[in-house]
N, C-alpha and C positions, 0 to 999 in steps of 0.2 A: 754917336759912339756907343750907346746902349740900345739893344734890340727893343723894338716896340712890343707892347703887351700882346698884340695880336700875333706877332711872330713867335713869341714864347709859347703861346697856347698851341700854335700849329706844330711847333717842334715837339712839344710833349705828346701830342696826338700821334705824330709819326713814330715816336719811340714806342708808344703803347701798342701800335699796330704790328710791330716786328715780332716774329715768332720767337718765343723764349727757348733757349737751349736747355734741355734737362741735364742736370749734372748729378751723378751718383754721389751720395754722401761718402765721405772718406771711409766710414766703417764698412760700407757695402763693398767698396773696392778692396779693402783689406780682407774681407771674408772670401771674396772670389779668389784672390791670390792664395789665401790659406787653403782653400779647397783644392786648388791646383797642386800646391806643394804636398798635400796629404794624400794624393792619389797613389795607391800602392804600385810599386814598380813591377814590371813583368820580367820574371826570371826565365831565361831560355833553358831548354833541356840540353844538357851536355851529354851527347850520345856516347862518347868514349868513356866518360865517367860512369854512365849506367852500365856499360859493358864490364868495366872493372868491378863494380859492385856485384854484378851477376856472377862473375867468376869467383869472387870471394865467398858469396853465398853457397855456391856449389862445393867449393873446397871445405868450407866449414861443415856442411852437411855430410860430406863423405867422411871427414875425420871423425865426427861424432858417431856415425853409423858403423863404420868399420872398427872403431875403437871398442864399441860394445860387443862385437863378435870375438874379440880377443879376451874378454872377461870370462872368468870361470870361478868355481868355488874357491880355488886357492890362487887366483890370478886377478884379483880386483884392483890391485895397486896400479897396474899399468893403465887401466882405464881412468883411475882417479887422477893420474898424472895428465892424461889428455884433457880431462874435465878442468883441472886446475889451470892449464894453459889457456883454455877458452875463458875461464872466469877472470883471469888476469887481463885478457883483451877486453872483456866486457867492462871490467872495473876501470881501466884506463880510458877507454873511449867515452863511457857515460860520464865519468867524473870530469873529464876535460870539456865535454860538450855542455854539461849543465852548470859547471863552475859554482858549486854550492859554497856558502860561507864556511871557512875552515876546510878548504878542499883537501889539504894534506891529512887532516884528521879523519875525514870521511874515507879517503883512499886507504889509510892505514887500518881503520876499523873494518872496511870491506874486505881487505886482504886477510885479516885475521879471521873474519867470519867465514870466508871461503875455505880456509884451512880447517877450521873447526867443523864445518859442515861436511867436508870430504871425509874427515876422520870419523865423524858420526855416521856416515853412510857406509863405510867399509868395515869397521871393526865390531860393532855390536852383534851379538849372537842372533837377535831377531831384527829383521829389516823392517823399517817403518819411518814415518815422517816425524814422529815425536822428537827425536834428537835434533833433526834439522830445524824444526820450529823453535826449539830452545836456543839453538845457535843463532837463529835470526833475531830473536828477541834480545838476547844478550848483546849481539853486535850493534843493533839499532840503539839500544840504551847507551852503550859505550861511546858510540859516535856522537850522539846528542850531548852527552855529558862532557865529552872532550871539546865540543864546539862551545858549550857554555863556559867552560873553564878558560878557554883562550879568548873569550869575548867576541868571537866572530859572528855569533848567531843572534845576539841580543836585539839587533835592529831588523833582522830578516828571518824571523822564527818560522813562518809558514813555508817559505822557500826552502829553508834548511831541512825541515821535517820531510817535505815531499821528496827532495833529492836523496836524502839519506835512506828513506824507505825504499825508493826505487833501486838504489844500488845494492842494498842488503838483500832484498827479495830476489833481485836478478841473479846474484851469485849463488844464493841458496837454491834457486830453481834448477840450475844446472846439476846440482848434487842429487836431485831426484832421479836423474838418469842412472847414477850408480846404484841407488836403491832398486831401481827397476831390474837391473841385471841379476839381482838376488831373488827375484820373484819368478816363479814358474811362468814361462811364456812372456816374461817382461821384455826380453830382448826382441821378440817379434813385434811387440808394441812399439819399441823404439824404432825399428825398421820402418814400420808403416807410417808412424806419425812424422818422424824426421824426414823421411823420403817425401811425404806430401809437402812439408814445410820447405824443404830445400828446392824441390821442383817449382813450387809456387813462387818463391822469391827469385829463382833463376829466370823463369819465363816472364814474370812481371817486369823485371829489369831489362830483359832482352827486348820485350815489346816496346819499352821506352826508347830503345835505340832505333827502332824501326818506325813505329807509329805511336808517338806520345800524344794521343788524342782520345777523347776530348780532354782538355786540360782541367784538372780538378780545381785548381786555384791559380791565380796569376803569380803568386809568390812561391808556389810549390811546383818544382819542375818534374811533375809526374802526370801520367795519363790514366784516365779511368779505364780504358781498354786493357791496359797491362794488368791492373789490379784484378779485373774480372777474369781475364784469360788465365792469369797465373793461378788464381784459386781453383778454376776448373781443371787446369793441368795437374795441380797437386792432387785433386780428388781422383782423377783418372789414374794417376800413378799408384795411389793407395789402393784403388780397386783392383788393379792388376796384381799387386802384392797379395791382396786378400784371396786371390784364386790359388796361390801356391803355398802360403804359410799355414801351418797347423794352428787351429784355434780361431781362425778368421774365415769369413766368407766374403764374397764380393759386396754383398749388401752392407754388412757391418763395416767392412773396410772403407766403403764409400762414405758413410756417415762420419767415421772416425777421421778419414782424410780431409773431408770438408771442414771439420772443426779445427784440425791442426793447420791446414793450409790457410783458412780464413784468419786464424789467430796470427799467423806469421806475416801475411801481407798487410793486415790492419796495423800490427805493431810497427812494421816498417814505414807505413804511410803516416802513422801518428808521429814518428820521429821527424819526418819531413815537415809537418805542420809546426812542431815544437821549434825546430830550427828557424823556420820562417818567422815565427813569433818573436824569437830572440833578436833576429836581425831588424825587424820592424821596431822593436823596443829600443834600438840603438846600442845593443850589446856588441862588443867586439867579436869578430868571427873567431871560432875555435880552430885548433889544429886541423888541417885538411884531412889527414888520414883518419883521425879519431872521429871526425864529423861524419864521414861516409861509411865507416865500419859500424856505426852505432845502430843503424836500422836492421841489418841482418842479424847482428848479435841479439838485439831486442826481440826479433821474431823467433829465434830459436829458444831464447829464455822463456818466452810465453808458451811455446809449443811443448817444452819439457813437462810442466805440470799437466798439460792436456794428455800427454802420453801416459803419465802415471794414473790419471783419472780413468783413462780408457782401460788400462790393465785391471784396475780395481773394480770397474763396472762389468766388463765383458769377459774377463779371463779368470775371475775368482768365483 
């Protein structure tokens, strides 16, 4: 009934000769699954959306450039109204996209800052950036204090400071265009810089509808070719204007256009990376229209101070 000792020894030897199957420890399996889950998703390029953003960039540039042509010594209010409309679009799109703590407080402070900056650009006897800088500081402090009072910022101070600073500086940047119309040859600087920016954004987005290659990142639906070709196209457009406008030459206009076009496309690209970062962090997607208007508005907001710096360096 019981196996003999010799049979038991033979059975143990047969089991020891069998190859042992290697099993991964549970923690290794979990790590592999975790790596698969953390692989960033590939976001496809939506060509029709890129075409829409290209059209919006072109219309925005045309409005800012032609609005500057209507401005004169006694007719600056009309251009201030155009700038205020763009500031409202910038404020709404960027506030909705970033969703800072106390979003309503930031939006209200940004709106009041835009009004104060436009008034400070139109009515003083001497045009300058001093009143605009004062409006930006007051608006930033008011927004931060309002967030502290409501208690929305106490746990997210760094995020609140960054978002508030971007909103306030963005709306004030557009007011520098009003100041430029009061400076001799400032309108020409607006034409050169904003044409370069508008053409760069337009061509970059159109290239994304045709050849969005090579991809900059899996999460950002943009192509490197569009960014490079857009910056080159903006520089060429500025060079052409430099051949006709008084106070500019092709060489100076090329350098100026490169700075403005590069600033515009890089700001637009940075918005795409920021949006991808928010999605990877698990934040809820923002309003569709605000999310895709954010890039062109940010590009022109960055190009406006470039135009002012150009006029201060080359035209005075």
